[in-house]
Every structure is written in C-alpha cells, then in structure tokens.
N, C-alpha and C positions, 0 to 999 in steps of 0.2 A: 504494500500500500504506500502511495507517495505521501510526502509530508503534508501537502495541501489537503489531500483527501482526509487524512487523519485528523487535521485540525477542524475541518468542516463537520466531521462526525462528532468530534469532541464538543463543538458548539451546539450541535443538535441535541446531544445528550444532556448538556448543561441546561438547555431550555426545557427539558422534560422533568427536571428536578422540581419537587414541590416548593411552594413559596417558603416553607420553613427552612429550606436549605440555606437561605440567606442569613440565618442566625448562626454565628460561630463558623465562619466559612472555612477556617483551617481544620475544624473537626469534621464538618459535614460535606465539604467539597471533595468529591472523589478524586479530583485531579491535583489537589493540594496546591492550588495556584498561589504564588507568593505575592500577595498584596497586603497592605496594612489596612484591614477593614475598619478597625477601631479608629485609626487616624482619619480615614475617609469620612466616616459618619460624624466624627467630631468637627471636622472642617465644614462639612455641609450644614451642620446645625449652627455652627458659629457664624458663618456668613449669611445664612438664611436667604432672604430675597434680595439682600443688598448687592451681591455680586455673583456672577456666573463662574463656576469652577471649571477650568480647563485642565484636565489631567495630562501632564507632560509625559508622553510615553516613548520618547526618543530612546533608541538602543534597547528597548524592552521587547520581548517576544510577543507574538499574538496571544499566547496563553494568558499573559499578565493582563493584557487589554480586555480579553474576554471575561476575566475574573471581575474586573471593575465594571465592565458592561453589564454583567449579571446583577450587579448591585443597583443598576439604574443610571449609571454614568453614560452620557452620550457625547460630550465634548472632549476631544483628545487633541493634543498638540504635538507636532513633530518638527524637527529642525532640518532634516535632510530630505531632499526631493526624492531620491531613489528609494529610500526607506519608506517614505510616505506612500509612494505609488504602489509599492509591493504590499504594504499593509492594507491599503484601500481595496486592493483586488481580493484579499483573503477574508476581510471582516464584514460584519453586517452593514447593509446599505444605509441604515438610518443613523450611523455615526456622523457627527459633525466634525470634520477635520479642520484644524487650525494650523496654518503654517507659521511658526513662530521664530524660525531661524533667519539668517541673512540670505535673502533670495537673489540669485544671479539672474540677469535678464534672459540669458540663453536657456534657462531651465523653466521659465514661467509656463511654457506651453504644455509641460508634462502634468502639471497639477491644476491648471485653470478649468478643465471640464468639471471637476468635482469639489474643489476646495471650498470650504464654507466661509473662512475668513483668513486673510493674509495680514499678519500683525506688523511686519517690519518694513514698510515702504519708506525708504530714506532718501529718495531722489526722484526728480521729475522724469528722468530717463527710465527708471524702473516702472513708474506709474504709467508712462506711455506704452511700454511693452505689455503691461497687464491689460490696459485698455484695448490694445490691438489684438491680443490673443483672446480676450473675452468676446470681442466682436466676431472673431472667427468661430468661436464656440457658441455663438448666439445666446449669450447670457450677460448678466451684469455681475461683476465681481466686487464683493465687499472687501474693503481694505481699511487698515489703520495706518496712520503716519507715525513713524518711530522718531521720538525726540530724545536727544542726548541730554540726560540730566545728571549722570554720574560723574565722579571725579576722574575715574579711569579713562585714559585716552583710547583704550582698546574698544570701547563701546561704540557701536554704530548709532547713527541718528542725526536728525536735523537740529540746528540751533534755532533760537527764537526767530531770528531774522530770516533764515532759510525757510522756516515753517510759514511765516507770513508771505514770503514770495511764492512758494508753491501753491498755497491756498488761493492767493490772488490770481495766479495763472489759471487755475482750474475754474474758479467761480466767475471769472470774467468772460469765459467762453464755454459754457456748459455743454453746448452741442458737440464740441470736440471731444468731450469726455463722457459720452453717453453710455459707455459700457463699464465704467467704474463708479463705485459709490463710496466716498470717504465717510466712514462711520464714526471715526474718532481718533484717539491718540493712544500710543503705547510707549512705555519707557521702562528702563531697568535702573534701579538705584545702585549706588556703590556697594560693593561687597565689604561691609563694615559692621563692627559691633557697636558703633556709635549710633544709638537709636535716634538721637536728636538730628544728626546729620542726614540719616536716611529719611526721617520724617520731613525734613526741610526740602529734600529733593522731590519727594512725592507731592508736597504742597506746591512746589513750583510747577510741576506738570499739571496739577489740578487747576491752577490759575490759568495756564495756557488753554487747557480744555474748556474752561468756563468762558474765556474770552472768544474763542473761535467756534465753539459748538453750542454750549448752553445758552449763550446770549442770542444766538440766531434761531435755534430750534426749540428752546425751552428745556426745562429740567427733565431728566429721564429719557431723553431721546437719542443720546449718543453713547458710545462705548469708551470707557477709560480703562485700558488694560495695564495694570501695574500691580506688582506684588507676586512673590514667589514663596517657596517653602519657608525660607528664613525670615521673611519680612511681610508676609501677606496681611498680618493683623494691623501693622502700621499703615499699609496701603489702603485697606478697607476703611480704617479710621479717617484717612485723608480724602476719601471719596472714590476709591476704585470701584468700578462696576464689573470688573473681570480679573480674576487672579489665575496665575499659571503655576501649578504645583506638581512637582514630579517626585523628588526623592522622599518626601514625606509620605507619599502614597505607595510608591513602588520600591522604596529602598534605594541605597546608593548604587550608582552605575559602575559597572566594572571597567 
C-alpha cells in the first residue's frame, strides 16, 4: 500500500471514531498522533472570539495535521510552497490554508488556485504577481501586507512609508487590482523576553492597522495577524485578530 493511500485510510478511520474519542486523545486515539491537545483547547478558550487561531504546521507530517483537524481545527499555516502543495493534495478539502512564509514571485502560481490567505506580501512587485496569477485562476486572492516592526534586521516587511505608498498605489487604481483583496496587516515582533518591548511593537502595528483599515472600513472588518507561540497573549491584548501558533500545539520542530 502506498503512503498516500495509507494516510487516506487513516483519515477515514479517524472520522469513524465516536465523538468521545476527542477526550484524552493520547489515550483514545488509535494512531497516537503527537499533538498537545490540552494546549490547543487552552489557547482556543483563551482567545475565544477575539482572534482566529492559525495552527502552524510547517515541517509537520499529515498525521499531526489530521490529529488537530479531528479536534475541529480548520486553519493551518505553512511556510514553504512545495510542502504546502503536497499537503493540500493529501488532506481534507475544507482546510483553510494560510501561506505565512516569505513568498517568491516565481512560486505564486503553485498555490494561488487554493490558498485561503497569503500573510506576507512585502512588495508591490509580489502583489502584482499575485494579482496576475489570481486573474489566470479566475479568482480573487486575499492577502495581508507584512510590516516590519521588529528590531531584527532579518525580518521581512514594509516600513510605514512603504506601506503608505503601496496602499496609495492600489487604492488609486482599483480596476488594476481587481483580483487581489488586501484584508489587513501582518507582523512579527522581536524574539525577546522583554514583554514591554514586544508589546510596544504590537501596539505600533495596531496603530498602523487602525489608520489604514479600521478608519476606512470600520471596526471588525479587517485582519490583524500578529502573535505566535511565545507572545500571542500580548498580541491579542494589543488587538490581534489572528494568531499563528505552531510549537505550542505540535511541539518543537526537528
């Protein structure tokens, strides 16, 4: 039996389990799938309706994703195009795939037919390619603009002036951008134990979000994607509406 067939059978069997199998997944799950169910339920309860949870499944096998899927999770985030396309082909069709890595223009075409949300648009050139490929796929692609808020120079993203310039270019000629929809902003805070510094970075991004989106479309209509396993609580407190959590749910990556 090939690996793909085995995984599909595994998924089918998982769906046949009674609802009570969701209690104590390590004990009752016959496949012993390695997710931290307790952490998942805790995060879901903590953020409630304030933010959407994107489970970051990069480098994790489909078995791990299916385990979290069986708990009701539908939003999953991936960083690498090839890995995302392979997982999309093997997993349930109702998963909402988020591309959260640095996307190269020459790889847009591989994910544009199915991706739910692209988080890291950091240039007008990339946005143009997404618009072009979405037109070919006869769809509208939802995207977030990535803003650089961290102290580290290695982080990707637009600064405040570049953000202004990009949004002005798009909003001044909407017909040219008919196949992309800018839903909001995304950012990553510094990898730091200084909670005040991290909070200040999130606050900066929230101010930009309010200026460019909330002021135009009203509260609750845009997406502010900020916060990961180590800082999601600070992010939600500062107004995040979407958090990207991986290691807390799946464990550390090899």
